[in-house]
Backbone as JSON, one array per atom type, in Angstrom:
{
  "sequence": "MRTSLVRAGLLLAFVASCSARTDVARDAIVHGSPSDGAQDYVVLLYQASAGTECTATLVAPAVVLTARHCVTKVASGDSIECGRDGEAVTGGQLGDDVPASELEIYVGATRGRPFPAPTARGTRVVHDGATNLCNHDLALLEIAPPVTSVAPARLNLDAAPSDAEAVTVIGWGVTDQQNLTRTRATRTGVDVLAVGPATFEGVDVPPNDFLLGESICDGDSGAPAFDGDGVVLGVASFGSNGTTASASDPASACVDAGSGIINTFTSLGPFASTIVQAFADTGAPPPAQSRITPRVMRWAGAD",
  "N": [[108.08, 112.28, -57.75], [106.1, 110.6, -55.21], [104.07, 107.69, -54.63], [101.84, 107.89, -52.01], [100.65, 108.12, -48.61], [100.62, 110.61, -47.93], [99.59, 113.46, -49.37], [99.73, 116.45, -51.11], [100.56, 117.51, -48.75], [98.78, 116.62, -46.85], [97.38, 114.15, -44.69], [96.53, 111.09, -46.06], [93.7, 109.13, -45.64], [93.56, 105.7, -44.65], [91.43, 104.55, -46.43], [90.56, 102.23, -46.82], [91.43, 101.24, -44.58], [90.4, 99.36, -42.08], [87.3, 100.25, -40.87], [86.27, 101.72, -37.78], [83.5, 100.67, -35.88], [80.61, 102.68, -35.41], [78.01, 104.47, -33.64], [76.43, 105.87, -35.27], [73.85, 105.91, -37.45], [73.73, 105.5, -40.79], [74.34, 103.69, -45.58], [77.12, 101.53, -48.53], [80.16, 102.11, -50.43], [80.92, 104.95, -52.17], [78.49, 107.07, -53.57], [77.13, 104.91, -54.68], [75.0, 102.02, -55.26], [72.51, 99.83, -53.76], [73.72, 96.53, -53.15], [72.84, 93.39, -54.4], [71.71, 89.99, -53.57], [73.0, 88.43, -55.48], [75.6, 89.14, -55.42], [76.79, 88.05, -53.22], [79.26, 86.91, -52.74], [80.93, 88.86, -51.95], [81.96, 89.8, -48.85], [81.55, 90.73, -45.36], [84.23, 91.55, -43.27], [85.14, 91.28, -40.03], [86.91, 92.39, -37.25], [86.87, 91.21, -34.21], [88.11, 91.82, -31.68], [89.1, 94.4, -31.94], [86.97, 95.79, -32.92], [86.7, 96.58, -35.58], [86.15, 96.97, -39.14], [86.37, 95.49, -42.4], [86.32, 94.78, -45.94], [85.88, 91.77, -47.8], [86.42, 89.07, -50.17], [84.85, 86.11, -51.1], [86.66, 83.56, -52.43], [87.15, 80.93, -52.67], [85.61, 78.01, -51.21], [86.63, 77.95, -48.57], [88.25, 80.18, -48.36], [88.96, 83.63, -48.21], [89.6, 86.75, -49.84], [91.44, 89.72, -49.24], [92.61, 92.96, -48.05], [96.03, 93.37, -47.04], [96.53, 94.99, -44.8], [94.26, 94.66, -43.34], [94.49, 92.34, -41.95], [96.94, 92.22, -40.8], [99.01, 93.85, -38.46], [99.87, 97.28, -38.69], [102.62, 99.42, -38.28], [102.26, 102.27, -36.23], [102.07, 105.71, -37.27], [102.65, 108.91, -38.86], [102.56, 108.97, -41.62], [102.69, 107.1, -44.71], [104.86, 106.43, -47.24], [105.44, 105.47, -50.55], [107.67, 104.54, -53.08], [107.84, 104.88, -56.69], [108.97, 102.55, -57.59], [107.99, 100.76, -55.85], [109.24, 100.42, -53.46], [109.52, 101.12, -49.94], [109.47, 104.4, -48.68], [108.89, 105.97, -46.46], [107.6, 104.85, -43.39], [104.96, 102.32, -43.04], [105.71, 99.87, -41.99], [105.25, 96.48, -41.29], [103.75, 94.49, -38.73], [102.92, 91.93, -36.43], [100.64, 89.36, -37.5], [97.08, 89.65, -37.22], [95.44, 87.62, -34.86], [94.04, 84.81, -36.35], [91.65, 83.69, -35.46], [90.25, 85.8, -34.41], [89.1, 87.07, -36.49], [86.18, 87.56, -38.19], [83.69, 86.38, -40.45], [80.99, 87.55, -42.34], [78.25, 86.71, -44.24], [76.05, 87.89, -46.73], [73.75, 90.43, -47.96], [72.8, 92.39, -46.31], [72.91, 93.52, -42.89], [72.23, 92.89, -39.43], [71.64, 94.47, -36.22], [72.38, 94.01, -32.89], [75.41, 92.38, -34.21], [74.78, 89.19, -35.66], [75.55, 85.69, -35.05], [78.71, 84.89, -36.51], [79.18, 83.88, -39.96], [81.43, 82.41, -40.56], [84.76, 81.84, -39.24], [88.17, 83.01, -39.11], [90.94, 80.84, -39.77], [93.54, 80.79, -40.56], [95.96, 83.15, -41.56], [97.14, 84.25, -44.67], [99.81, 85.36, -46.64], [102.32, 87.1, -48.65], [104.55, 87.43, -47.09], [105.84, 89.87, -46.99], [107.49, 92.63, -45.39], [106.82, 95.24, -45.35], [104.13, 97.46, -46.11], [103.99, 98.76, -48.57], [103.3, 98.26, -51.95], [102.41, 95.71, -51.43], [99.84, 95.16, -50.43], [97.92, 92.96, -49.95], [96.19, 90.03, -48.99], [95.14, 86.77, -47.84], [92.55, 84.96, -46.15], [92.11, 82.0, -44.56], [89.24, 80.12, -43.79], [86.73, 78.75, -41.54], [83.55, 77.31, -40.75], [83.64, 75.98, -44.16], [82.18, 78.07, -46.71], [79.48, 77.2, -48.42], [77.16, 77.98, -49.55], [77.31, 80.02, -51.34], [78.48, 80.89, -54.55], [81.91, 81.1, -55.28], [83.83, 84.05, -56.18], [85.36, 84.73, -59.36], [88.83, 84.92, -60.41], [91.35, 87.11, -61.71], [94.44, 86.3, -62.56], [96.43, 86.84, -64.32], [96.98, 89.32, -65.54], [97.28, 92.91, -65.26], [94.77, 95.49, -64.84], [93.58, 97.68, -67.51], [94.53, 100.96, -68.59], [92.02, 103.42, -68.21], [90.02, 101.56, -68.28], [86.73, 100.48, -67.39], [85.49, 99.6, -64.28], [83.81, 97.61, -61.73], [83.03, 98.17, -58.36], [82.62, 96.78, -55.13], [81.5, 96.94, -51.8], [81.67, 97.22, -48.14], [81.96, 99.62, -46.84], [81.68, 102.97, -45.31], [79.51, 105.53, -46.64], [78.41, 108.31, -48.7], [75.96, 108.44, -47.65], [75.65, 106.86, -45.37], [77.11, 106.31, -42.17], [77.35, 104.09, -40.6], [77.27, 101.14, -41.98], [74.56, 99.35, -43.22], [73.8, 98.0, -45.42], [75.32, 96.29, -48.03], [77.1, 97.75, -50.78], [77.36, 98.75, -54.27], [79.2, 100.0, -57.09], [79.22, 100.81, -60.45], [81.09, 101.33, -63.54], [83.44, 102.69, -62.8], [86.33, 104.47, -63.4], [89.58, 103.28, -64.36], [92.38, 104.96, -63.53], [95.17, 104.93, -63.71], [97.83, 102.56, -64.22], [100.27, 100.84, -62.48], [103.83, 100.33, -63.15], [103.7, 103.82, -62.83], [103.1, 107.39, -63.12], [100.74, 109.54, -61.87], [99.17, 112.53, -62.0], [101.17, 113.65, -60.36], [101.45, 111.69, -58.46], [103.07, 108.76, -57.63], [102.75, 105.43, -58.86], [103.15, 102.26, -57.74], [104.51, 99.12, -59.1], [102.74, 96.95, -58.52], [100.26, 98.05, -58.22], [97.12, 99.82, -58.98], [95.19, 102.71, -59.94], [92.02, 104.1, -59.04], [89.13, 106.21, -59.6], [86.63, 108.12, -57.82], [85.03, 106.07, -55.46], [85.56, 104.06, -53.26], [85.52, 103.97, -49.6], [85.97, 104.57, -46.05], [86.32, 101.5, -44.45], [86.03, 100.0, -46.68], [88.35, 98.69, -47.24], [90.11, 96.13, -48.83], [88.04, 95.66, -50.55], [86.71, 94.31, -53.59], [87.63, 94.95, -57.03], [85.99, 94.57, -60.02], [86.21, 93.33, -63.37], [84.67, 93.77, -66.67], [83.67, 91.25, -67.12], [82.98, 90.3, -64.7], [85.07, 89.46, -63.09], [87.55, 89.35, -60.57], [89.91, 91.91, -60.3], [91.54, 93.26, -58.53], [92.22, 94.49, -55.13], [90.97, 96.87, -52.74], [93.05, 99.35, -51.32], [94.04, 102.03, -50.24], [93.15, 105.57, -50.04], [92.13, 108.97, -50.91], [90.66, 112.29, -51.07], [92.4, 114.22, -50.5], [91.71, 115.69, -48.3], [90.88, 115.96, -44.79], [88.79, 113.76, -43.15], [85.82, 114.31, -41.21], [84.6, 113.41, -37.94], [81.85, 113.33, -37.85], [81.18, 113.12, -40.49], [82.52, 110.89, -42.12], [82.75, 110.2, -44.78], [83.49, 112.41, -46.17], [86.11, 112.74, -47.07], [86.21, 111.06, -49.15], [84.76, 111.63, -51.39], [84.56, 113.03, -54.69], [85.22, 116.18, -54.81], [85.64, 118.02, -56.75], [88.3, 118.64, -56.81], [89.5, 116.35, -57.38], [90.13, 112.82, -56.79], [91.95, 110.07, -55.55], [92.22, 106.62, -55.51], [93.82, 103.78, -54.36], [94.42, 100.5, -55.54], [95.35, 97.05, -55.17], [96.8, 94.86, -57.46], [95.95, 91.49, -58.44], [97.59, 89.7, -59.89], [100.52, 89.76, -59.33], [100.57, 88.31, -57.0], [99.93, 85.71, -57.42], [101.05, 83.16, -56.78], [100.83, 83.09, -54.0], [98.07, 83.18, -53.68], [97.29, 80.8, -54.97], [98.49, 79.01, -53.22], [96.94, 79.29, -50.88], [94.53, 78.27, -51.78], [95.33, 75.6, -52.2], [95.99, 74.85, -49.59], [93.5, 74.57, -48.41], [92.32, 72.58, -49.8], [91.02, 73.26, -52.13], [90.54, 73.33, -55.69], [92.98, 74.7, -58.0], [92.67, 78.2, -58.88], [90.5, 78.8, -61.59], [91.43, 79.95, -64.85], [90.63, 83.26, -65.79], [89.91, 84.97, -67.96], [87.42, 85.68, -70.27], [86.13, 87.18, -72.29], [87.26, 89.96, -74.32], [88.05, 92.77, -72.3], [85.63, 95.21, -71.25], [85.98, 98.49, -72.35], [86.28, 101.9, -71.42], [87.02, 104.84, -72.58], [88.72, 107.86, -71.6], [86.77, 110.74, -71.77], [84.86, 109.59, -73.31], [81.35, 108.86, -73.74]],
  "CA": [[107.01, 112.23, -56.75], [105.91, 109.25, -54.71], [102.77, 107.26, -54.14], [101.99, 108.2, -50.6], [99.49, 108.47, -47.82], [100.71, 112.05, -47.77], [99.39, 114.09, -50.67], [99.52, 117.88, -50.9], [100.84, 117.83, -47.35], [97.71, 116.14, -45.97], [97.37, 112.71, -44.47], [95.48, 110.33, -46.73], [93.15, 108.09, -44.78], [93.47, 104.35, -45.18], [89.99, 104.43, -46.58], [90.4, 100.84, -46.64], [91.74, 100.93, -43.23], [89.17, 98.88, -41.5], [86.68, 101.34, -40.12], [85.72, 101.39, -36.47], [82.05, 100.79, -35.84], [80.09, 103.81, -34.65], [76.57, 104.36, -33.37], [75.73, 106.76, -36.18], [73.24, 105.15, -38.52], [73.67, 106.17, -42.09], [74.42, 102.55, -46.49], [78.58, 101.46, -48.74], [80.68, 102.58, -51.71], [80.46, 106.32, -52.37], [77.6, 107.28, -54.71], [76.81, 103.61, -55.25], [73.63, 101.54, -55.11], [72.5, 98.59, -52.98], [74.23, 95.3, -53.76], [71.85, 92.34, -54.12], [72.21, 88.68, -53.18], [73.85, 87.84, -56.52], [76.98, 89.53, -55.13], [77.09, 87.63, -51.85], [80.66, 86.51, -52.58], [81.58, 89.96, -51.24], [81.56, 89.57, -47.46], [82.04, 91.64, -44.33], [85.3, 91.02, -42.43], [85.06, 92.01, -38.76], [87.88, 92.01, -36.22], [86.09, 91.32, -32.98], [88.83, 92.42, -30.56], [89.29, 95.83, -32.17], [85.73, 96.38, -33.37], [86.93, 97.22, -36.88], [85.56, 96.28, -40.27], [86.92, 95.56, -43.75], [85.57, 94.03, -46.94], [86.64, 90.65, -48.35], [85.74, 88.35, -51.25], [84.95, 84.66, -51.07], [87.28, 83.12, -53.68], [87.05, 79.47, -52.59], [84.71, 77.79, -50.07], [87.27, 78.2, -47.29], [89.26, 81.23, -48.53], [88.55, 84.96, -48.63], [90.65, 87.65, -50.3], [91.25, 91.04, -48.66], [93.83, 93.77, -47.99], [96.96, 92.9, -46.01], [96.43, 95.76, -43.56], [93.08, 94.21, -42.6], [94.8, 91.12, -41.2], [98.27, 92.37, -40.22], [99.16, 95.14, -37.79], [100.78, 98.22, -39.34], [103.21, 100.32, -37.29], [101.63, 103.58, -36.22], [102.9, 106.79, -37.78], [101.89, 109.97, -39.5], [102.45, 108.81, -43.07], [103.33, 106.0, -45.42], [105.24, 106.85, -48.58], [105.94, 104.39, -51.37], [108.24, 105.0, -54.32], [107.31, 104.31, -57.93], [109.5, 101.2, -57.72], [107.33, 99.9, -54.87], [109.99, 100.38, -52.2], [109.05, 102.05, -48.92], [110.27, 105.59, -48.42], [108.61, 106.29, -45.06], [106.51, 104.13, -42.75], [104.42, 101.11, -43.65], [106.29, 98.65, -41.44], [104.24, 95.51, -40.87], [104.05, 93.74, -37.52], [102.34, 90.59, -36.33], [99.3, 89.15, -38.04], [95.97, 89.57, -36.28], [95.07, 86.21, -34.67], [93.0, 84.46, -37.33], [90.39, 83.38, -34.78], [89.56, 87.06, -34.11], [88.56, 87.61, -37.74], [84.88, 86.95, -38.43], [83.13, 86.57, -41.79], [79.53, 87.64, -42.4], [77.75, 86.59, -45.61], [74.73, 88.46, -46.92], [73.75, 91.8, -48.48], [72.43, 93.3, -45.22], [73.28, 93.01, -41.58], [71.42, 93.39, -38.34], [72.33, 95.06, -35.09], [73.81, 93.72, -32.98], [75.8, 91.33, -35.13], [74.4, 87.81, -35.34], [76.72, 84.83, -35.05], [79.37, 84.96, -37.82], [79.04, 82.74, -40.87], [82.68, 81.64, -40.44], [85.87, 82.52, -38.57], [89.47, 82.74, -39.69], [91.77, 79.78, -39.21], [94.94, 81.04, -40.92], [96.24, 84.3, -42.41], [98.1, 83.88, -45.72], [100.3, 86.48, -47.44], [103.62, 86.82, -49.26], [105.63, 87.6, -46.13], [106.46, 91.19, -47.06], [107.59, 93.29, -44.1], [106.32, 96.6, -45.5], [102.86, 97.47, -46.82], [104.13, 99.3, -49.92], [103.32, 97.32, -53.07], [102.11, 94.37, -50.94], [98.66, 95.23, -49.58], [97.0, 91.88, -50.33], [96.32, 88.83, -48.17], [94.0, 85.87, -47.84], [92.21, 84.39, -44.87], [91.45, 80.7, -44.61], [88.12, 80.2, -42.85], [85.94, 77.55, -41.23], [83.4, 76.25, -41.75], [83.6, 76.47, -45.55], [80.92, 78.66, -47.15], [79.04, 76.45, -49.6], [75.89, 78.53, -50.03], [77.6, 81.09, -52.29], [79.51, 80.56, -55.54], [83.04, 82.03, -55.14], [84.15, 84.94, -57.29], [86.48, 84.33, -60.23], [90.0, 85.77, -60.23], [92.27, 87.36, -62.81], [95.8, 86.16, -62.06], [97.41, 86.9, -65.41], [97.28, 90.64, -66.09], [96.74, 94.07, -64.59], [93.74, 96.16, -65.65], [94.07, 98.6, -68.53], [94.21, 102.37, -68.38], [90.69, 103.87, -68.63], [89.03, 100.5, -68.2], [85.67, 100.72, -66.43], [85.35, 98.47, -63.37], [82.77, 97.64, -60.7], [83.56, 98.01, -57.01], [81.59, 96.38, -54.18], [82.09, 96.95, -50.48], [80.9, 97.4, -46.91], [82.4, 100.83, -46.15], [80.75, 104.09, -45.16], [79.22, 106.22, -47.89], [77.88, 109.65, -48.56], [74.63, 108.32, -47.05], [75.65, 106.13, -44.1], [78.35, 106.11, -41.42], [77.33, 102.69, -40.14], [76.68, 100.5, -43.14], [73.64, 98.24, -43.01], [73.58, 97.35, -46.71], [76.47, 96.27, -48.94], [76.81, 98.59, -51.93], [78.16, 98.54, -55.47], [79.25, 101.1, -58.05], [79.74, 100.4, -61.75], [81.63, 102.39, -64.38], [84.53, 103.43, -62.15], [87.47, 104.47, -64.32], [90.97, 103.05, -63.98], [93.11, 106.19, -63.87], [96.56, 104.61, -64.05], [98.29, 101.23, -63.84], [101.69, 100.92, -62.17], [104.46, 101.54, -62.65], [103.28, 105.03, -63.55], [102.91, 108.58, -62.29], [99.46, 110.15, -62.23], [98.95, 113.8, -61.31], [102.19, 113.83, -59.34], [101.46, 110.56, -57.52], [103.67, 107.56, -58.21], [101.98, 104.2, -58.72], [104.06, 101.12, -57.77], [104.21, 98.09, -60.11], [101.65, 96.04, -58.16], [99.06, 98.81, -57.91], [96.45, 100.65, -59.98], [94.39, 103.77, -59.33], [90.64, 104.33, -59.45], [88.54, 107.45, -59.16], [85.69, 108.06, -56.7], [84.41, 104.75, -55.3], [85.65, 103.43, -51.95], [85.64, 104.83, -48.43], [86.4, 103.91, -44.83], [85.66, 100.21, -44.27], [86.08, 99.26, -47.94], [89.64, 98.02, -47.4], [89.95, 94.76, -49.32], [86.91, 95.57, -51.49], [87.16, 93.88, -54.91], [87.31, 95.64, -58.28], [85.66, 93.55, -61.02], [86.19, 93.76, -64.77], [83.37, 93.65, -67.32], [83.22, 89.86, -67.1], [82.71, 89.92, -63.33], [86.26, 88.8, -62.58], [88.27, 90.23, -59.66], [91.2, 92.41, -60.79], [92.37, 93.74, -57.44], [91.55, 94.8, -53.87], [91.14, 98.24, -52.29], [94.11, 99.57, -50.35], [93.84, 103.3, -49.56], [92.87, 106.68, -50.92], [91.55, 110.18, -50.34], [90.59, 113.46, -51.95], [93.37, 115.17, -50.0], [91.21, 116.38, -47.12], [90.74, 115.15, -43.59], [87.38, 113.51, -42.86], [85.36, 114.63, -39.87], [83.95, 112.29, -37.25], [80.42, 113.32, -38.18], [81.01, 112.83, -41.92], [83.75, 110.21, -42.54], [82.8, 110.06, -46.24], [83.85, 113.69, -46.8], [87.42, 112.61, -47.71], [86.11, 110.02, -50.17], [83.99, 112.1, -52.54], [85.26, 113.92, -55.6], [84.64, 117.5, -54.6], [86.1, 118.9, -57.81], [89.75, 118.68, -56.8], [89.98, 115.01, -57.73], [90.32, 111.82, -55.74], [92.75, 108.94, -56.01], [92.08, 105.42, -54.69], [94.81, 102.77, -54.76], [94.07, 99.09, -55.46], [96.46, 96.12, -55.39], [96.49, 93.85, -58.47], [96.09, 90.1, -58.01], [98.59, 88.94, -60.63], [101.81, 89.57, -58.68], [100.42, 87.46, -55.82], [99.31, 84.47, -57.88], [101.54, 81.98, -56.05], [100.26, 83.14, -52.66], [96.66, 82.84, -53.82], [97.23, 79.37, -55.29], [98.86, 78.28, -52.01], [95.79, 79.28, -49.98], [93.59, 77.3, -52.34], [95.86, 74.26, -51.95], [95.9, 74.59, -48.15], [92.12, 74.23, -48.03], [91.83, 71.5, -50.65], [90.28, 73.76, -53.29], [91.32, 73.26, -56.93], [93.57, 76.0, -58.36], [91.72, 79.11, -59.53], [90.38, 78.68, -63.05], [91.81, 81.2, -65.48], [89.42, 84.04, -65.77], [89.54, 85.78, -69.12], [86.39, 85.09, -71.11], [86.03, 88.04, -73.47], [88.04, 91.17, -74.12], [87.41, 93.59, -71.3], [84.89, 96.41, -71.69], [86.82, 99.66, -72.15], [85.63, 103.2, -71.53], [88.13, 105.77, -72.65], [88.48, 109.2, -71.08], [86.09, 111.6, -72.73], [83.75, 108.86, -73.96], [80.09, 108.93, -73.0]],
  "C": [[106.75, 110.78, -56.35], [104.45, 108.97, -54.43], [102.84, 107.34, -52.63], [100.64, 108.36, -49.92], [99.56, 109.94, -47.47], [100.6, 112.66, -49.15], [99.03, 115.55, -50.43], [99.65, 118.24, -49.43], [99.79, 117.33, -46.38], [97.75, 114.63, -45.86], [96.21, 112.07, -45.22], [95.0, 109.25, -45.79], [93.32, 106.75, -45.45], [91.98, 104.11, -45.3], [89.63, 102.98, -46.46], [90.58, 100.55, -45.2], [90.45, 100.58, -42.57], [88.56, 99.98, -40.66], [86.2, 100.84, -38.77], [84.22, 101.56, -36.52], [81.66, 102.0, -35.0], [78.61, 103.58, -34.41], [75.77, 105.27, -34.29], [75.15, 105.95, -37.34], [73.25, 105.96, -39.81], [73.34, 105.18, -43.19], [75.88, 102.38, -46.95], [78.93, 101.75, -50.17], [80.07, 103.96, -51.99], [79.67, 106.44, -53.67], [77.3, 105.97, -55.45], [75.34, 103.29, -55.1], [73.65, 100.24, -54.34], [72.97, 97.38, -53.8], [73.29, 94.16, -53.39], [72.54, 91.01, -53.81], [73.08, 88.0, -54.22], [75.32, 88.16, -56.3], [77.41, 89.11, -53.73], [78.49, 87.05, -51.67], [81.47, 87.66, -51.98], [81.06, 89.96, -49.82], [82.13, 90.65, -46.54], [83.08, 90.92, -43.48], [85.38, 91.87, -41.18], [86.1, 91.48, -37.79], [87.26, 92.27, -34.86], [86.82, 92.08, -31.88], [88.98, 93.92, -30.7], [88.01, 96.54, -32.58], [85.87, 97.09, -34.69], [86.43, 96.33, -38.01], [86.35, 96.51, -41.55], [85.96, 94.81, -44.67], [86.46, 92.91, -47.45], [85.8, 89.96, -49.42], [85.95, 86.86, -51.08], [85.48, 84.18, -52.41], [87.39, 81.6, -53.76], [86.2, 79.2, -51.35], [85.32, 78.12, -48.72], [88.36, 79.27, -47.38], [88.59, 82.54, -48.91], [89.78, 85.81, -48.93], [90.4, 89.03, -49.73], [92.56, 91.83, -48.73], [94.72, 93.26, -46.86], [96.78, 93.68, -44.71], [95.17, 95.45, -42.77], [93.39, 93.03, -41.69], [96.18, 91.14, -40.55], [98.38, 93.75, -39.6], [100.2, 96.0, -38.52], [101.3, 99.18, -38.28], [102.57, 101.69, -37.38], [102.6, 104.65, -36.69], [102.05, 107.79, -38.52], [101.69, 109.75, -40.99], [103.11, 107.53, -43.54], [103.62, 106.5, -46.82], [105.88, 105.69, -49.32], [106.49, 104.96, -52.67], [107.61, 104.32, -55.52], [107.79, 102.88, -58.15], [108.88, 100.24, -56.72], [108.05, 99.82, -53.55], [109.45, 101.43, -51.24], [110.03, 103.21, -48.79], [110.13, 105.97, -46.95], [107.46, 105.44, -44.56], [106.12, 102.84, -43.44], [104.95, 99.81, -43.08], [105.2, 97.74, -40.9], [104.7, 94.74, -39.63], [103.44, 92.35, -37.56], [100.99, 90.54, -37.04], [98.28, 89.18, -36.91], [95.66, 88.08, -36.08], [93.88, 85.85, -35.56], [91.65, 84.23, -36.66], [89.59, 84.63, -34.41], [88.89, 87.67, -35.34], [87.3, 86.84, -38.13], [84.37, 87.32, -39.82], [81.61, 86.54, -41.71], [79.09, 87.67, -43.86], [76.34, 87.17, -45.67], [74.82, 89.92, -47.34], [73.37, 92.83, -47.42], [72.88, 92.69, -43.91], [72.41, 93.63, -40.51], [72.27, 94.03, -37.27], [71.67, 94.59, -33.82], [74.11, 92.61, -33.98], [75.23, 89.99, -34.7], [75.69, 86.98, -35.22], [77.38, 84.88, -36.43], [79.12, 83.71, -38.65], [80.25, 81.82, -40.75], [83.69, 82.48, -39.68], [87.17, 82.15, -39.27], [90.18, 81.6, -38.99], [93.25, 80.02, -39.5], [95.02, 82.25, -41.84], [97.34, 83.92, -43.39], [98.5, 85.14, -46.49], [101.7, 86.15, -47.94], [104.8, 87.04, -48.34], [106.33, 88.94, -46.17], [106.44, 91.84, -45.68], [107.16, 94.75, -44.15], [105.09, 96.58, -46.4], [103.01, 97.92, -48.27], [104.21, 98.19, -50.96], [102.92, 95.9, -52.67], [100.83, 94.32, -50.11], [97.59, 94.23, -50.03], [97.27, 90.68, -49.45], [95.07, 87.98, -48.35], [93.78, 85.35, -46.43], [91.53, 83.06, -45.1], [90.42, 80.66, -43.5], [87.48, 78.83, -42.61], [84.68, 77.99, -40.49], [83.42, 76.83, -43.16], [82.21, 77.03, -45.87], [80.52, 78.0, -48.46], [77.75, 76.99, -50.21], [76.07, 79.6, -51.11], [78.68, 80.63, -53.26], [80.65, 81.57, -55.41], [83.23, 82.9, -56.38], [85.33, 84.38, -58.09], [87.6, 85.36, -60.15], [90.79, 85.93, -61.53], [93.69, 87.34, -62.26], [96.86, 86.39, -63.14], [97.75, 88.29, -65.9], [96.67, 91.73, -65.23], [95.6, 94.64, -65.43], [94.39, 97.1, -66.65], [93.69, 100.03, -68.18], [92.84, 102.7, -68.97], [89.68, 102.75, -68.73], [87.98, 100.85, -67.15], [85.45, 99.47, -65.59], [84.17, 98.68, -62.43], [83.4, 97.38, -59.35], [82.41, 97.73, -56.05], [82.2, 96.37, -52.78], [81.12, 97.26, -49.36], [81.26, 98.7, -46.18], [81.32, 101.89, -46.01], [80.57, 104.78, -46.51], [78.8, 107.65, -47.63], [76.5, 109.63, -47.9], [74.65, 107.7, -45.66], [77.04, 106.09, -43.48], [78.47, 104.69, -40.9], [76.55, 101.89, -41.17], [75.8, 99.31, -42.76], [73.46, 97.42, -44.27], [74.85, 97.42, -47.55], [76.12, 97.08, -50.19], [77.77, 98.33, -53.08], [78.14, 99.81, -56.33], [79.89, 100.61, -59.33], [80.35, 101.61, -62.47], [82.68, 103.25, -63.72], [85.77, 103.33, -63.03], [88.77, 104.07, -63.65], [91.76, 104.26, -64.45], [94.54, 105.93, -64.31], [96.89, 103.22, -63.54], [99.8, 101.29, -63.64], [102.56, 99.97, -62.97], [104.09, 102.75, -63.5], [103.3, 106.19, -62.58], [101.65, 109.27, -62.79], [99.25, 111.38, -61.37], [99.9, 113.95, -60.13], [102.28, 112.71, -58.32], [102.03, 109.34, -58.22], [102.84, 106.33, -57.89], [102.95, 103.03, -58.82], [103.62, 100.03, -58.75], [103.01, 97.22, -59.79], [100.3, 96.73, -58.01], [98.4, 99.43, -59.14], [95.53, 101.63, -59.26], [92.99, 103.82, -59.91], [90.21, 105.72, -59.0], [87.59, 107.21, -58.0], [85.0, 106.7, -56.63], [84.41, 104.3, -53.85], [85.73, 104.45, -50.82], [86.0, 103.97, -47.22], [85.61, 102.63, -44.59], [85.63, 99.38, -45.53], [87.44, 98.64, -48.19], [89.4, 96.58, -47.82], [88.81, 94.59, -50.29], [87.41, 95.21, -52.88], [86.78, 94.86, -56.01], [87.14, 94.57, -59.34], [85.75, 94.14, -62.43], [84.81, 93.53, -65.36], [82.83, 92.25, -67.37], [82.92, 89.39, -65.68], [83.84, 89.17, -62.67], [87.05, 89.79, -61.73], [89.64, 90.59, -60.22], [92.13, 92.81, -59.65], [91.54, 94.06, -56.22], [91.91, 96.21, -53.41], [92.19, 98.34, -51.2], [93.9, 100.87, -49.58], [93.51, 104.39, -50.56], [92.26, 107.85, -50.21], [91.42, 111.25, -51.4], [91.54, 114.56, -51.46], [92.9, 115.99, -48.82], [91.12, 115.42, -45.95], [89.26, 114.99, -43.26], [87.05, 113.91, -41.43], [84.68, 113.42, -39.26], [82.48, 112.18, -37.62], [80.16, 112.97, -39.63], [82.28, 112.18, -42.46], [83.86, 110.05, -44.04], [83.29, 111.32, -46.93], [85.21, 113.62, -47.51], [87.4, 111.63, -48.88], [85.37, 110.45, -51.42], [84.86, 113.0, -53.4], [84.6, 115.28, -55.53], [85.11, 118.51, -55.64], [87.61, 118.99, -57.9], [90.36, 117.32, -57.11], [90.11, 114.11, -56.53], [91.07, 110.65, -56.33], [92.6, 107.79, -55.02], [93.0, 104.33, -55.23], [94.29, 101.36, -54.52], [95.32, 98.25, -55.74], [96.02, 95.05, -56.38], [96.72, 92.45, -57.94], [97.29, 89.4, -58.63], [99.91, 88.72, -59.92], [101.77, 88.62, -57.48], [99.81, 86.1, -56.16], [99.75, 83.26, -57.07], [100.99, 81.93, -54.63], [98.8, 82.72, -52.68], [96.49, 81.34, -54.08], [97.55, 78.54, -54.05], [97.69, 78.2, -51.04], [94.72, 78.31, -50.47], [94.04, 75.87, -52.0], [95.74, 73.89, -50.48], [94.53, 74.07, -47.75], [91.52, 73.13, -48.91], [91.03, 71.95, -51.84], [91.14, 73.61, -54.54], [91.9, 74.63, -57.26], [92.54, 76.88, -59.04], [91.69, 78.9, -61.03], [90.78, 80.01, -63.68], [90.57, 81.95, -65.89], [88.98, 84.65, -67.08], [88.55, 85.05, -70.01], [86.27, 85.86, -72.42], [86.93, 89.24, -73.26], [87.31, 92.1, -73.16], [86.71, 94.8, -71.91], [85.72, 97.63, -71.36], [85.97, 100.92, -72.25], [86.71, 104.25, -71.46], [87.75, 107.15, -72.13], [87.84, 110.06, -72.14], [84.94, 110.91, -73.43], [82.49, 109.0, -73.13], [79.87, 107.62, -72.25]]
}
């Protein structure tokens, strides 16, 4: 079996896939809670020309981390299938990068309507140069002016998460409560279901990826997953519960309705050199190594 945007014959939404703004007012992260100012390193990434939104993380004063498909055009098609080895089976071809100047960064736990002036704009898109999204859904955006009012998040560049580890996810996507997110949201205690290379419930997980349960939804692309020490382990890529969301309730494909849900994240470690390069480009010192204490583990079946 293959990791795929096609599961049980149904198209999996790029829940990360930057969501288009709508006029339906609804809050982010499925079944989460409001994210306060202490988490302001998680920012909103808005593509002005397309009117689409993603989530990103400030990792240096002039660098944010996000999903590759938030900053690079992906060829249209009905499905993307990735093998357990990370190679593309169907779809996922990457095109040109979105012009960096069209990518806007908004800092803060809430947002107004209409959007105020952005906190910063992109100046350069940075990634590993992969030509297919499979196993490579991670990128960075260099921004200006540098954001100095918020301490950047710390990064784990040395190891993937562990099976059944409990992580925290923070993002700007739609939720079970809101279609148009006004408040950034967070959810703790999200289980890591599998770490690639692996196969989980018939779905292959490539080497650079790991799976989480219910957490992210449309607009959470690029959302960070944090370990128990508050260190970023990876970024949200795609996922679904195997159903097709409706326009009136885009979160319906993101909730665990009893049949399970799988959300794919991309680990940071395999992209360490790309991340370090973005830091160097902007004059930031290399990321400090992150591990402080053994990670908090929550095994399946534990309370």
